[in-house]
Structure formats: structure tokens, C-alpha cells
C-alpha positions in Angstrom: 23.2 30.4 28.8 20.0 28.6 29.9 19.6 27.8 33.7 20.3 23.9 34.0 17.1 22.0 35.4 17.4 20.9 39.3 17.7 17.5 39.7 15.1 15.7 42.4 18.0 15.6 45.2 19.3 19.3 44.4 15.2 20.6 44.8 15.1 18.8 48.5 18.4 19.9 49.4 17.2 23.7 48.5 14.3 23.2 50.1 15.9 22.0 53.2 17.3 26.0 53.3 15.2 28.5 55.5 15.5 31.1 52.7 14.0 29.3 50.0 10.8 29.2 49.7 9.3 27.1 46.9 11.3 25.4 44.1 10.7 23.4 40.7 12.8 22.1 38.5 13.9 25.2 36.6 13.0 27.9 39.7 13.6 28.7 42.4 11.6 31.4 45.0 13.7 32.9 47.6 12.5 34.5 51.2 12.9 38.2 51.4 15.0 37.9 54.3 17.2 36.3 51.5 16.8 38.9 49.5 17.4 42.0 52.5 20.7 39.7 53.3 22.0 39.3 50.2 21.7 42.7 49.2 22.8 44.3 52.2 26.0 41.9 51.6 26.4 42.3 48.0 26.5 46.1 49.0 29.3 46.1 51.3 31.2 44.4 47.8 31.0 40.5 48.4 30.8 38.7 45.5 27.5 36.8 44.8 28.1 33.5 44.8 30.2 34.0 48.7 27.3 35.5 49.6 24.9 32.8 48.5 27.1 30.1 50.0 27.3 32.1 53.3 23.7 32.1 53.8 24.1 27.8 53.3 23.0 27.4 50.0 25.2 25.2 47.8 26.3 27.7 44.4 27.5 24.9 42.2 23.2 23.5 42.8 22.6 27.0 41.9 25.3 27.7 38.7 26.7 30.4 37.9 23.4 31.8 35.8 21.1 31.8 38.7 23.2 33.5 41.1 24.5 36.2 39.0 20.6 37.0 37.8 20.1 37.1 41.9 22.2 40.3 41.6 19.9 42.0 38.8 16.8 40.8 40.5 17.4 41.6 44.1 18.2 44.9 42.8 15.3 45.8 40.9 13.1 44.9 43.8 15.0 47.0 46.1 14.8 49.6 44.0 11.0 49.0 43.6 10.3 48.7 47.4 9.3 45.2 47.4 11.7 43.9 49.6 10.7 45.1 52.5 7.0 44.5 51.7 7.6 41.3 51.2 9.0 40.8 54.7 6.3 41.9 56.3 3.5 40.1 54.4 5.9 36.8 55.0 5.8 38.0 59.1 2.3 38.4 58.8 1.3 35.0 56.9 4.0 33.6 59.2 1.9 34.3 62.5 -1.5 33.9 60.7 -0.4 30.2 60.1 0.7 29.9 63.4 -3.1 30.9 65.1 -4.6 28.3 62.5 
């Protein structure tokens, strides 16, 4: 089943999360910190929908298809070692932006 498109209000709500880097009508880009926390909680046996909600993202906005896809997508990034690298890159970028 295809993911539904986000409304303007849903995109605004998602953008207000500290864990969302960007959102378009069809895609959400989560921060490396979100991915790290999501994977940590998933590894403890928590359900993806519960984790998303705990991290302050409305699971009803994302929908079950996106939430379930997070598990696979983040799992693949963890296996490749990308999550730690992304956290470091985001911290460096944030530090540089603060100096400008």
C-alpha cells in the first residue's frame, strides 16, 4: 500500500519536531539522533509505533506503512554503520552554523 501524502498541517506539525530534518508531501527525513534512539528502543523490544509516539511524533500522521518502514530503513543504516557517521556530520554542521 502506498504512503498517503501529508497535508500542509501535518507537514507543519512534523517540522516542529526536533527529530525531523525536512518533510515534503511524501517524504520525512529524520535526524540521526532520532534513528539512534529509535533503534535503541527497538532493540529493547518496543514496538515501532510506540517508539515514534514516545519521541514526540504523532504515529497517526506517519501512518503504519511509514512506521513499519522505519524499522527496515534504520536497520539497514545501522548495519552499514551510517547512523553514527550521520550524528557526527549533523553535529559538525550545527556547530559550523552556530559560528556563522
